[in-house]
N, C-alpha and C positions, 0 to 999 in steps of 0.2 A: 144802325150800323152802316157805314159807308162801304162801297164796293171795294175800296182799297183795303179796309180792315178785313173784309170777308176773304179777299184774295190772300192777304198776309196770313190769316188764320188757317186757311187751307194749305198754304205752303208749309207752315209750321207743323201742321198735323201730318202732312206727308213725310216731312223730315223725321218727326217723332216715330212714325210707323217704320220707316227705314232703319232708324237706330234700334228699335225694338227687334226687328228681324236680324240685324247684324249681331246684336247681343245673344240672341238665341242660337245663331249659327256658330258664334265663337264658343258658346257653352257646349255645343255639340262637338266641336273640334277638341275641346279640352277633354270631354268624356272619351273620345276616340283615343287620344294620347294616353289617358290614364288606363285604358284597356289594352294599350300596347299596339294599337292600330295606327301607327305613325304615318304610314303612306296614305291612308285614306284621310287622315286629319290634314296632311299637307295638301292633298288634292282639294279638300273643302276650303282651306284657307286661301289657296290660289284662286279658286272660283270667287270667293268673297272679295279678294283683292281686285280682281278684274272688274267685278260689278261696281265696286266703289270708285275705281279710277275712271270708269266710263262716264260717270255723271258729271 
């Protein structure tokens, strides 16, 4: 395997891990909304938004 493929695979794995974390955080926000804790859900979603726009 070339170093280019290794690098590409590492980048793809990092992206997959980030996507997994975002899905988990979004699921947590949904749970908060369903429990009626809208303000905490909004705070979590703002944090997620800042994290994804900084990249």
